[in-house]
N, C-alpha and C positions, 0 to 999 in steps of 0.2 A: 707683661702678661696680658693675654687676650681676654677682653671682657665679654663673657658669654651671657650676661644678664639680659633680660628682656629689653628690647629697644636699643641695644648696643650696636646692632648691625653686624655682629660677628657670630650669630647663631648658626648652627648647622641645619639650615633649612634648604630643601631642594627647590629650585625655581619651578614655577608652574609650567607644565608642558603644554605647548600649543596643540590644538586638536589635530594638526597634521593633515596629510592627504587622505588618510583612511576613510574619513566620513564621505568625502567626495567620490572616491573610487567605489565604495560600497553602495552609495546612492545610485551611481551610474549602472552598476551591475543589477541592482534590484529593479530599476526602471526597465532595463533590457529584458530581464526575466518575466516581468509582468506583461510587457508588450508582446513577447514571444508566446506566452500562455494565451493571451487574448486572440492572437492571430491563428492559433490552432483550430481547425474545424472540429465541431463537437462530434462525439461518437454517436452514431445513429443505430446502435445495437446494444443489447443487454450484454454486459461484460462479466466474465467469470470473477474478476477481481473484487467486485462489490456485491455479488449475488448472495453472499452469506450474511449480509446486513439484516438486522431484525425487522426493519420497517419496509414493507412492500411499497408504500407510497413514495418513500425516499428513492428507492431503486427505480420506480416508474418515472419520477421527475427527471432522474439522471438519464434514463433511456430516451425520454422525449426531448432531451436537451432544453428543458425549461430554464429560462434565465434565473440565476440565483438571486436571492434577496440582495438589496443594495447594501454594500459594505461587507458582504460575505463571500466575496471572491477569495481565492487562495492568496494568503499573505506571501510576500517575498521569501520569508524564512521557510515557509512550507514548500515553496517551489525549489528552494535550495536543497531541502531534505529529499524531495522527489528526485532531483538530479543526482544526489549522492547515492541514492538507492539504485539508480540505473547504472552508475559507474561501478558500484560495488559488485554487481552481477558479473561484470567483466573480470574484476579482480579475482573473485572466487572461482570463476571458470578457468582462469589461467592457473590458479593453484591446483585445481583438480587435474588439469592436463599435465602439469609439471610432475604431479605425483604418479602419473601413469594411467589415469582414467581415459578411456576413449569416450569423449563427451561431444555430442553433436548438438549444436545450438542454432544452426541455420541450414536452410535448404540450399540446393545448388544455385538458386537464383538470388541468394542472400537474404531471403525473408525468413522470419521465424516459423517453426513448426506450429501448427494450430488446427483448429476446427471451425467450421461455420455451418450452422443449421438454421432452420426456420427462414429460409431464403435470405440468409445473411443477417438476420435480426438477433441472433444469439451466437456469439463468437468468443474464442479464447486462444491465447498464444502462450506456449510453454517456454520456460527458461531453457530447457534442454532435455536430452535423453542420454543416459549412460548405457553404452553398448557393451563395455567391458572395463576391467580395471584390476588393481592389485588387491582389492578387498573382497573377501568372500561374501557375496550377496547375489541375489537373483538378477540377471540381466535379460533383456533390456529393462531399464528402470527410469521412471520420470525423475527429473531433477528440478526442484523448486527452491529458489533462494530468496531470502528477505534480508534487508539491512535495517536494523532497529537500534534504538537507543539502549543505554545500559539497563534501565529498569524493566522494560518489556523483554529484553534479552534474558535477564535473570529469571523472569517469570516463565518464559518458554523453556529454559533449561530445567527449571524445577518441576513444572507441571506437564511438559510436552506440548507440542503445537496444537494437538486436537482439543485439549482442554483450555489452554491459554489463549489461543487465537482461532475460534471456530470459523471465522471468515477465511483464513488460510486453509483450514482443513477442508472446507467445502470446495474451494478452488482446486485443491489437489485431487479430491475425489472426482470432480468433473473431468479434469484432464486425464486421469487414469481411465475413466469410462469412455470418453469420446475418442481418445487416441489409442484405445485398446492396449493399455499398459497396466495390466492387473498386478504385476509384481509390486512388492513394497517400494514406495517412492523414497528417494533420498531427499530429505528436507534439510537445508542448511540455513542457519541464521547468523549473520555477521553483526557483531557488536560494533556499532559505529564509533564508540568512544575508545575501545581498546583493541579492536580488530581481532578479537577472539572469535573462533568459529565453532558454533554448536551444530552437531550433525545427529540426525535420527532417521530411522526408517519408519514410514507411515503405511500401515496396512490398508489395502483398498477397502473402502466402505461403500458397497454398492447401494445400500439404503440411503446414505447421505447424498450420494451422487444423484439418485432418483428424485429425492426431495428437492434438491437444488435445481435440477433440470425442470421439474414440474413448476417451480416458481418462475423460471424464465418463460415458460409457455403461458402461465397465468398473466404475467406482466404484458407480454406481447398481445395476447388476445384481448385483455381488458383495454389496452391502449387503442387497438383497432376499433373496438366498440365504443370508444370515447367514454369509458367508465373509469372513475377515479378509485383506485384501490384504497383500502382502509389504512389509517395510520396505526402504528404499533404503540403510540404514546397515549396514555390516559389523560394527561394534562400537559400544559406547556412547560411546566417546570421539570418534566421528565428528563432523565439523562440522555434519552434517545434524541431529544430535541436540542437541549442546551449543551450536551456533551458531558461526559463523566462516566463513572462506573455504575453498572446496573447488572445484577445477576451474575457477578463475577466477570463481566465483559466490559471493555472500554469502548465508549462511543464517541466519535468525533462530533463536534457541533454540526447540526444539520444546516445546510446552506439554503433550505427552502422553508424554514419554520414559520416565517411571517406569512408566506403564501398559503401554507398548509392550514394554519389556524384561521385565516380569513375564509378558506373554503369550508371549514367546519362550522363557522358561525352562521 
């Protein structure tokens, strides 16, 4: 009879697995993603993608390509998520086309549709425009897609994009205004964990588009005058600086919080 008592050497124990090649492969990928990110030239314009953020100073730092605080560059995991978001856009576009939608995502020269004003200092590029399709809705219509994790996806499904993600809502309104697409936009949100797709129509909000556009003008003019715009945070522990929930909205940690509070002192 086999002795299974402690120390007998016949216990049902799995041998420890060596770390394998995964650590080395992932480290190489992370290093390549960071190097590629650092090599990309900074954007020298106010982008629609971040104009809905609460803090004007944060947007101004981004517009001026001010170096981020030490240690606050994008982590490799964040860069992977950005990459997944870009790829997800192609996936959803292919699904829409397979379903019979006439979706235009690029001009004849291969570039994205978009707009550029203030001498190129305020720009935006749309995911696409729906010209026709099998669903009864008004065409042409802006198409905007986001790929998000399970928790924010469920929040968007429950509350709608306008309430759940005001930054996305401002972006959509700006595109509708500047590209003359006043019909309700089709917003799609892809759950990165399950690949479920949420779809909703977003009515054009002209007032929101005007407010967001006015912010872009304010940022450009203040920067030209070398004026530092005010911070939206009342103290350094604010979620706007450190990251977290505030006023029902999620804020990513600010990459310039050290610089910002040095300027305030």
